[in-house]
C-alpha positions, 0 to 999 in steps of 0.5 A: 392288812397285815400287822406292821411287826410282820413287815420283815417277813412280808418283804422277804416273801415278796422279794424272794418270790419275785427274784426267784421267779426271775431267775428261775424263768431265765435258767428254764428259758435258757435250758429248754427254750420257750417251747410249749413245756416252758410254763410247766417247767418254769412253775415247778422250778420256781416253786422249788427255788422259792422254797429255798429262797424264802428262808434264805432271805430271812437268814441273810437279811440281817447280815446284809443290813449290817454290811450295808451299814458298815459300807454306807455313810449316814445321812446328814 
C-alpha cells in the first residue's frame, strides 16, 4: 500500500489518467473514426495528453479546492 501522505498525488494520477484517456479517445474517434488504426493513435494521444494532464491536475487542484470552498456552504 502507498502511504496516505501520497493520496493527493495518487488521486491526481488516477484522475488525470482516466480523464485524459476519455477525452483523447473521443477526440481520436472523431478525427479518425473507429478504424483499425484507432487504438494505436488513441494510445499515442493518450500518453501525450496524460503527460500534460497529470502535472496540470497537481498544479490546478489547490486553486480548485479554494474555489469550491468559496462556492459551497459548510455542512451543519
